[in-house]
C-alpha positions in Angstrom: 0.0 0.0 0.0 1.2 3.4 -0.9 1.7 6.4 1.4 -1.5 7.7 3.1 -1.1 11.3 4.3 -4.2 11.5 6.7 -6.1 9.4 9.2 -9.8 9.3 9.7 -9.2 11.3 13.1 -7.1 13.8 11.1 -9.9 14.2 8.6 -12.5 14.8 11.3 -10.3 17.5 13.0 -9.7 19.1 9.7 -13.3 19.2 8.5 -15.1 19.2 11.7 -17.4 16.3 10.3 -17.5 12.6 11.1 -15.4 10.6 8.7 -17.3 8.6 6.0 -17.7 4.9 6.5 -15.1 4.4 3.8 -12.7 6.9 5.0 -9.7 4.7 4.8 -10.2 3.9 1.2 -10.9 7.5 0.3 -8.0 8.9 2.2 -5.7 6.4 0.4 -7.1 7.4 -3.0 -6.9 11.2 -2.1 -3.3 10.6 -1.1 -2.5 9.0 -4.4 -3.8 12.2 -6.1 -1.7 14.4 -3.9 1.4 12.3 -4.7 0.6 12.5 -8.3 0.2 16.3 -8.1 3.4 16.8 -6.3 5.6 14.3 -8.3 7.9 17.3 -9.5 8.1 18.8 -6.1 11.5 18.8 -4.5 11.5 18.2 -0.6 13.3 16.0 1.9 11.8 12.7 2.9 12.0 10.2 5.7 12.9 6.6 5.0 9.3 5.7 4.4 9.1 8.4 1.7 7.0 10.9 3.7 8.0 14.5 3.8 10.4 15.2 6.6 9.5 18.9 6.8 6.5 19.3 9.2 4.9 22.1 7.1 5.0 20.0 4.0 3.8 17.0 5.7 0.9 19.1 7.1 0.2 20.4 3.7 -0.1 16.9 2.2 -2.4 15.9 5.2 -4.6 19.0 4.7 -4.8 18.5 0.9 -5.8 14.9 1.4 -8.6 15.8 3.9 -9.8 18.6 1.6 -10.1 16.3 -1.1 -12.0 13.6 0.8 -14.2 16.4 2.4 -15.3 17.5 -1.1 -16.1 13.9 -2.1 -18.0 13.3 1.1 -19.9 16.6 0.5 -20.9 15.6 -3.0 -21.9 12.0 -1.9 -24.0 13.4 1.0 -25.7 15.9 -1.6 -26.5 13.0 -4.0 -27.9 10.9 -1.3 -30.1 13.7 -0.2 -31.2 14.4 -3.7 -29.8 17.9 -3.6 -27.2 17.5 -6.4 -29.1 16.3 -9.5 -25.7 15.9 -11.5 -24.4 13.5 -8.9 -27.6 11.5 -8.6 -27.2 7.8 -9.3 -30.8 7.8 -11.0 -31.8 8.2 -14.5 -35.3 8.5 -15.8 -37.0 8.4 -19.3 -40.5 9.4 -20.1 -42.4 9.0 -23.4 -46.0 9.9 -23.4 -47.8 8.1 -20.6 -44.7 5.7 -20.1 -42.0 6.4 -17.6 -39.0 4.4 -16.6 -36.7 4.9 -13.6 -33.6 2.9 -12.9 -30.5 3.3 -10.8 -27.4 3.9 -12.9 -23.8 3.2 -12.1 -22.1 6.5 -11.2 -20.0 7.9 -14.0 -16.4 8.8 -13.3 -15.9 12.4 -13.9 -12.8 14.8 -13.8 -14.0 15.6 -10.3 -12.9 12.1 -9.3 -9.3 12.3 -10.8 -8.4 16.0 -10.2 -7.6 17.7 -6.9 -10.3 20.2 -5.8 -9.4 23.9 -5.6 -8.8 23.9 -1.7 -6.4 21.0 -2.0 -4.5 22.8 -4.9 -4.4 26.0 -2.8 -2.9 24.2 0.1 -0.3 22.6 -2.0 0.5 25.6 -4.1 1.0 27.8 -1.0 4.2 25.9 -0.3 5.2 25.8 -3.9 4.6 22.1 -4.1 2.9 22.3 -7.7 4.8 22.6 -10.7 3.4 23.9 -14.0 4.8 22.3 -17.1 4.3 24.4 -20.2 4.2 22.7 -23.6 4.5 24.5 -26.8 
């Protein structure tokens, strides 16, 4: 298993919300996104590969928590029916016929890109590098 930058308890302290039931899996997934976004960053590490500078380690933790917080918020909104775009239901109507079925959630860029808060946290310490291509 790769490096995981936050625990469910740290998530709860950061967001002020209870950790989702699948927090361990979400924190691991968000940690992979943080790792991918900071591949070009230069910082000292401990033997396990974690940042040895406490400010950088805290930024990785906070960015991971911010990412999971947004996923949890979106999932809660979808479950409450508040976010139609995130809803797992589809419906089709034609005249007097109406069909409703649960659909598999689609993967979107929101699932594979860091949320703005996570980007701000990492960028504040210069951990994100922009590569320009011509």
